[in-house]
N, C-alpha and C positions, 0 to 999 in steps of 0.2 A: 605332385598330385597324381593320383591314379584315377583313371576312368574305367568303370566297369559297365558292361552291358547287361541289363537285366530285362527280362520279359515279364510283362504284367499278366499275361494270360495266353492261352492257346485258342481262345474264343475268336472266331472270325470277326474282323472289323476292329479288334483291339490291337494297337500297334506297339511295337517294342519301344522302349524309352531308354535314354542314357541317364545315369545318375552320377553325380560327383561325390567322391569321398575325400575328405580332408584327412591328411595323416599328421595331425598335431599330437605330439607326445605330451605326457603329463608334465615333464620338465619345462617345455615351452609354455604351457598354459600357466604354470606357477610363476615363471619369469614374467610373463605379461601382466599377471595380477600384481606382482611386487612393483613393477615399473609404474602401473596405474596408481597404486596406493601411494608410492613415493611422490609422484607428480602432484597428487592431490594435496598431500601434506606440505609440500614445498611451495605451493602456489601462494603468493602474497595475498593478504587480506585486503580487499578493496573497500575503501570507505563508502558508505551508502550514498553520499552526495556526488560520487562520480568524479571527483577531482583527481586528475592523473598525478598530481603531486602526492596524493595519499595523506594530506594533512587532516588533522582532527577537526571536528566541529566544536563549536562553543556558542554561547548566547549571541555573540557578535555576528555569527554566520547569518542570523536572521535580523536584518535591519532594513527598514523602509517599507514601502507599500506593496501589497500583494492583493491580487484579485482572486476571489474565491467562488467556487461553484460547488454547492452541496446538494446531495439528494439522499433519500432513504426514508426511514420510518421513524417517527418521533412520538413520544408520549405527550398528550395535550394536558397542560397543567391548569387550564383556566376555562371559564365559560360553561355553556351547557354540555359540551363534549368532554369535560374534564375527566381524566382517567382512561379515556379511549386513546387508541393510537391511530395515526394517519400517515399517509404517504406525503412527502414534502419535496420541494425543490427550492433552492435559495441562492441568491447572489449577494456578495458583500465585498467590502474593501477592508483589509486588515493592515494595520501599521505596527510593525515590530520596532521596539526602541533599541534593540541590540543589547539590552541589559536584563532581560527577563520579563518585560511587560509588553502589552499590546492593547490597542483600542480598535474598535470596528465601527464602520459607518456604512450607510446604504445597505443594511442587512435586511432586504426585502425578502419575505418568505411566502410561498404559495403552498397552502395545505389543502389536502383532499377534502377535509371536513370544515376547516376554519376559513378557507378562502385566502385572499391576499392580506398579509399583515405587513404594513410599512414599518420601517425602522423608526423607532421613537428616540433613538440616541442613547448614549450612556453605556453601551456594551464595552466591557474591558476584561482583561485577564492577565494571567501570568503564564510563563513557560519556562521549562528546563530543557537544556540540550545536553545530551551525552556525547562523549568524544567519538563514538561510532556513528554519529549523525541520527540517532533515534532520540525521541524526546516525549515530553508530556506537556499538555496545556490545560489550563483550568479557565473556563469562560463564565463570566457573570452577566446575566441578562436581566435588566430591570423588569420586575413583575414575575420573574420565574423564581420559585422558592428554593431552588437548589442550583449548585454550580454544574456546568457541563464539562466533564473531564474527557480528554481525548489523548490518544497516543499518536505520534507522527514519525515520519522519516523524512529527512532532508535529502533531496536529490539534485543533480545537475549543478553542483557547486553552489547550492543555496538559491538557485533560481526557481525552485519548485519545492513545495511541501505537500506530502500526501498524509492525510489525517483521517482517523476513524474514531468515532465517539465510543467510549467505553462505559461511561456513567452519565445519566441513569441507564440501568441495564435494559429498560424497555426501548431505548433508542438504538436504532441501527442506521447510522448516518455516516457517509463518507464525504470528505471535502478535499478538493485539490486547490492549493493556493499557488498562483503564478506571480512572479515578481513583475511589477508594472514597469 
């Protein structure tokens, strides 16, 4: 490295300063770029679920009870506010069967316009898991005239599922499921 002394000005009260110059040649910069690109392409792909063994996910990765906390905005499909959207928060228990199906219970929801709606039971759904630990779920709620479709990712070796509602489009809800 070379140090050079430069003066900012000859105006009284302005001090001289030192600046550093880096003497990196073009070939060194190209070498650094090639090393960085090679390191990126040689890095092994880590599965979304964070399992250090790198094993693939499948339907059996999700098995048993999970507690859920949801929040966001949903479309109201019933009552005097039908067709409007509201901010919601919800808790529930989801039980995955390890074969592509689930049930939910205790799905109490608090809506900004609708107030508290207690779980009436009968919520069920299906899910598909991809080997990269992403997936899709379809939820059927009694009294709701359409299914609720979500995408999810499995993390922490299946101990947690992070889900986002994709359909109906008016819904913008996220859910975190933690294994009980």
